[in-house]
C-alpha positions in Angstrom: -2.2 -22.3 20.2 -1.7 -19.0 18.3 0.0 -16.0 19.8 -2.1 -13.7 21.9 -1.9 -9.9 22.0 -1.7 -8.1 25.4 -4.7 -5.8 26.0 -2.2 -3.0 26.6 -1.5 -3.0 22.9 -5.0 -1.9 22.2 -4.8 0.8 24.9 -1.5 2.0 23.4 -3.1 2.1 19.9 -5.9 4.2 21.3 -3.5 6.6 23.1 -1.3 7.0 20.0 -4.3 7.8 17.8 -5.3 10.8 20.1 -9.0 10.2 19.3 -12.1 8.9 20.9 -13.8 5.7 19.7 -17.4 4.5 19.6 -17.7 0.7 20.2 -18.1 0.1 16.5 -15.1 2.3 15.6 -13.0 0.6 18.2 -13.9 -2.9 16.9 -13.0 -1.8 13.4 -9.7 -0.2 14.5 -8.7 -3.3 16.5 -9.6 -5.7 13.7 -7.8 -3.5 11.1 -4.6 -3.5 13.2 -4.6 -7.0 14.7 -6.9 -9.0 12.5 -10.5 -10.2 12.9 -9.4 -13.5 14.5 -6.9 -12.0 17.0 -7.1 -13.2 20.6 -6.1 -11.0 23.5 -4.9 -11.6 27.1 -4.5 -9.4 30.2 -3.3 -9.9 33.8 -6.4 -12.0 34.6 -7.9 -13.3 31.4 -6.8 -14.8 28.1 -8.1 -16.0 24.7 -10.5 -13.0 24.5 -12.1 -12.0 21.2 -12.2 -8.3 20.3 -15.7 -7.9 21.7 -14.7 -9.7 25.0 -11.6 -7.5 25.4 -13.6 -4.4 25.0 -16.2 -5.6 27.5 -13.3 -6.5 29.9 -11.7 -3.1 29.5 -15.1 -1.3 30.0 -15.9 -3.3 33.2 -12.5 -2.3 34.6 -12.9 1.4 33.9 -10.0 1.5 31.4 -12.0 3.9 29.3 -13.3 7.4 30.0 -16.6 8.4 28.3 -16.6 11.5 26.3 -19.4 12.9 24.0 -17.3 11.6 21.0 -16.8 8.1 22.5 -14.2 6.4 24.6 -10.7 7.5 25.4 -8.2 5.6 27.6 -8.3 6.3 31.3 -4.5 6.5 31.6 -4.7 6.4 35.4 -6.3 3.0 35.3 -3.7 1.2 33.3 -1.8 -1.3 35.4 2.0 -1.2 35.3 3.5 -4.7 35.0 5.7 -6.7 32.7 3.8 -7.8 29.7 6.3 -10.4 28.6 4.9 -13.9 28.4 4.7 -16.5 25.8 1.6 -17.7 24.0 1.1 -20.6 26.4 0.1 -18.1 29.1 3.2 -18.6 31.2 4.7 -15.4 32.7 
């Protein structure tokens, strides 16, 4: 099984960019940074595609909507240890 990337890496990328993203722009940015075949995990899900991760983050209110697009809703980021191996063990 290939290595998975924690969803916080995407949120951190968004925060560092200091910009808002449309869905299309976010997909492009994620795929540019992590690759089109990257898989992502979070506290409660794993092996997500880019589109699945975005849906997951939207459903959990991790983004704030602005006229320009989404920004990270920093108050909704969970605070936990992100260290785990690619098998899913924490």
